[in-house]
C-alpha positions, 0 to 999 in steps of 0.5 A, spaced: 772 362 162 770 365 156 770 372 160 777 371 162 779 369 155 776 375 152 780 380 157 786 376 155 785 377 148 783 385 149 790 386 153 794 382 148 791 386 142 792 393 146 798 391 149 796 393 156 801 392 161 796 391 166 792 385 167 786 385 171 782 378 173 779 380 180 773 375 182 773 371 176 772 364 179 779 362 177 782 356 180 788 355 176 793 358 172 791 353 166 785 357 166 788 363 164 790 362 156 796 365 154 798 369 160 805 366 160 807 369 153 805 376 155 812 378 157 810 386 157 806 385 163 808 389 169 802 388 173 797 382 174 791 383 179 788 376 181 785 378 187 778 374 190 779 368 186 780 360 188 788 359 186 791 354 190 798 353 186 802 358 183 805 356 177 813 356 177 813 359 170 810 365 172 817 367 173 818 368 166 814 374 166 821 378 167 817 385 167 812 384 172 813 389 178 806 388 181 803 381 183 797 381 187 794 374 189 790 377 195 784 372 197 786 366 194 787 359 196 795 359 195 798 353 200 805 353 197 809 358 192 815 356 187 822 358 189 822 361 182 818 367 184 824 370 188 828 370 182 823 375 178 828 381 177 823 387 177 818 385 182 817 390 187 810 389 190 807 382 192 801 381 195 799 374 198 795 376 204 789 372 205 791 365 203 793 358 206 800 359 206 804 355 212 811 355 209 815 359 205 820 356 200 827 355 200 831 362 198 824 366 198 829 372 201 832 372 194 828 378 191 832 383 188 828 389 188 822 387 192 819 393 196 812 391 199 811 384 201 804 382 204 803 376 208 797 378 212 792 373 214 796 366 213 798 360 217 805 363 218 810 362 224 817 363 225 818 356 223 815 358 216 821 362 214 827 360 210 834 362 212 834 368 208 828 371 209 830 377 212 835 378 207 831 382 202 834 389 203 830 393 199 824 391 203 820 398 205 814 395 208 813 388 211 806 385 213 805 379 217 799 381 221 794 375 223 798 369 223 801 365 228 808 368 230 810 367 237 817 370 236 820 375 231 828 372 229 833 377 231 835 377 223 830 382 222 835 387 223 838 386 216 832 390 213 835 396 214 830 400 209 824 398 213 819 403 214 813 399 215 812 393 220 806 390 221 805 384 226 798 385 229 794 380 231 799 374 232 801 370 239 808 374 240 811 374 247 817 378 246 820 382 240 828 382 239 832 388 241 835 388 234 828 392 232 832 398 235 836 397 229 831 399 224 833 406 224 828 408 218 822 405 221 816 409 221 810 405 222 810 399 228 803 395 229 804 390 234 797 390 237 793 384 239 799 380 241 801 377 248 807 382 249 808 384 256 814 388 255 818 392 250 826 392 248 829 398 251 832 399 244 825 400 241 827 407 244 832 408 239 827 409 234 823 415 231 816 413 233 813 419 236 814 424 230 807 427 226 809 422 220 810 416 225 805 411 227 805 406 233 799 401 235 800 397 241 793 396 244 790 389 246 797 386 249 798 384 257 803 390 258 806 390 265 803 396 269 808 401 268 807 401 260 800 400 261 800 406 265 804 410 260 800 408 254 794 411 258 797 418 257 800 417 250 804 413 246 810 418 246 810 417 254 811 410 252 817 411 248 820 416 253 819 411 258 823 406 254 829 410 254 829 411 261 834 408 266 828 406 270 825 402 265 832 398 263 831 396 270 824 394 270 826 390 263 832 387 266 828 384 272 822 382 268 827 378 263 830 374 269 823 372 272 820 370 266 826 366 264 824 360 268 817 360 265 819 360 258 823 354 259 817 350 262 813 353 256 818 350 251 818 343 255 811 343 255 810 344 248 815 339 246 812 334 250 805 336 247 808 335 240 811 329 241 
């Protein structure tokens, strides 16, 4: 850990507000001596280490704006993290999170939250998760989501939503209320239809991105997708599609009930 100590000492001496500890074999915050007294820090990068527990005392670094813990072994987070007054970017991708702490949605200024490559599902989210109104980008790809709660409509400033490579079977119509959304990644799920309300969004301009391949789409959506994304969005806005979507919802309802029943039996 002499390398880590040297980096810490140099950062303290130079009063550098950015601390870079990438791939240093760190497994605990105890191995970063003096870190919690460096109150001037605005960015900490701890990617590619072996950290499993995030110390609650990290919240004492009240000037921290960027915390990057990508590719560690974090299994749980302290509730104190969401009280950090200046934290704007939090990267927890490629860890072992299966649940988020109570009150996790209390971040006052968080703009970017990356939870890619974890073990999260809709059951992992605390009640206030979708109350982070400052959020501009939310990355939930490569997790275990089967559905997305309708409360996602509270994220009024969201511009980027990544849900790729989950097990999502349907999207809530409330996604159509995210008027600032410019990027939507839903490829690699189990989606067969989309809510018509998605047609309310501007997802076909030059600055917009929508990815939706590798889903078992109903034939009309699959046909439009072959022509191009803009054709899919136009189709979602049509009266024809509203009829198709309504009919699909009616035919799928009994299947959903039996699926839930089967799941509850297997979990019993």
